[in-house]
N, C-alpha and C positions, 0 to 999 in steps of 0.2 A: 393699531396695536393689538388687533384681534388675536394673532398668533401668540403674542406674549401673555394674553389672558389665560392661556392654557398651560403655562409653565410656572413652577414654583422654584424659587432660588433659595439656596442655603448659602449665606455669606459668612465665611469663617474669618473671625477677627481675633487678635490677641497680640501681646508683645512678642518680640523676637525670642524664640526658644520655647514658647508656650506649647507648641505642637500643632500649629496650623497645617503644615504640610503633611504631617502624619494623619490628621483627620481628613484632609482632602484626599490623600491616597486611599484611605479606607473607603470613603464614599465612592471613588472611582472604581475600586474593586467590587463594589456593590452594583456597578453598572450605571452610576450617575455621572454624566459628562462633566468635565471640568472647564471652568472659565478662569483663565489666568488674569488676575487683576493686580499682580504685584509690580513693583518698580515703575510706578507712574502711569499705568494704563488708565486711560480716561474713562469716564462714565459712558461716553458715546461708544467707545470700543467694547465695553462690557455689554451694553445693550445690543450692539451688532452681533456679538458672539451668542447672546441669548436668543436673538431672532433666528440665527442659523440652527441652533440646537432645537428650538421649537419647530422650525420648518422641517426638520428631519424627523419630527414625530415624537421627540422626547418631551416628557412632562416635568422633569426635574433636572436641575443642574446645581453644581457647587461652585461657588466663587472662592478662589484661593486668595484671600486677603483683600481688604479694602483699606487703602493706606492714606486716605484723606477724608476729612469731614465733608468737604464739598461733594466728593463721589458718593459717600454714604447718603447724604441728603437727596441727591439726584436720583439714586436708585430707589430709595424709599418712596419718592414722588412718582417715579415711572412704573413701579410695581406695587401699587397699594394692595395690601393683603396677600401678595404673592412672593414676599421675601421674608425669610426668617434669618435674623442675624444671630450667630452663635459665637459667643465669646469663649475662647479656650484660655483657661487660666491655670497658671502654675506658680508656685512660690518663686521668689527671687533666687533662692538657693538652687532649686531644681532647674530653672531656666539657665542660670549661669553655668551649672555643671554640664548641661546638655550642649551648650554653645561651645564650651572650651574643649569638650571631649568628642564632638561629632566627627565622623569620618571625612565628610566633605566640608571643606571650608571652615575649619575650626577658627574660633575667634579668640584672640588673647584676652585673658581676664581683665587686663588693663583697659580694654576697649568696650567691654560689655555694658558697663554703666552708661557710657556715652550713647550706646544704642537705645537704651531705655529712655534716656532724656530726649533723644531725637524723636523717637516714636511718640512720646507724650507732648513735647513742646512744639516741635515743628509740624507734625502731622495731625495733632489732636486725636490720636488713636485712643487715648484714655477715655475721651467722651464717648466714642463709638463702643468701646468695651463696656463702659458703665451703663449704657442704655440698651445693650443688646437684649434681644428677645429671650434668649436662652443662655445659660452659663454652664459650662462643663469644666469640672476640676480635673486637671491632669497632673497630679502629684503621685499617682500610684503606678500600677503595672499597665502594660499595653492591653491585657485582657480586661482590666477594669475600665479603661478608656473605651474599648470596643463595646463593652456591655452598655455603657451610657449612650453611645452613639446608636446602637441597635434600638434602644428604647426610644430615643428621639426620632429615628426614622420610622418606627412603627406608629408613633403618634402623628406623624406627618405623611402618611402614605396615601 
């Protein structure tokens, strides 16, 4: 795991509609490679992607979503001191508005609550969010979100 000792991972977590993809996109625009961990990607696959990024000489990567407690625990074990979990938090009102109004794949209001329940009950994402290393509030403007992210990146440079 010597190559992996030279990489720091930012794991972005949050309920659906909180802004995880927006944060991940911002990190990639800053030159930080992305590891896609959504839709059931295993911890083994995430580690393999991290190895490839570290092997290419990169020292930081952003993980777009950790969607199970087991994956979270494995990554915390495999990257001790080299992973920062960042919870993106937005009010229920803001998340629901974003989900029903987004340009790609809008979600009907009638299905949004079920997504929340699934994230919390089936995947235990509430626990991951609760014990995240950092918490970013995303109820304001995009500029406000970017300012918070710039501060976080400067602290972890």
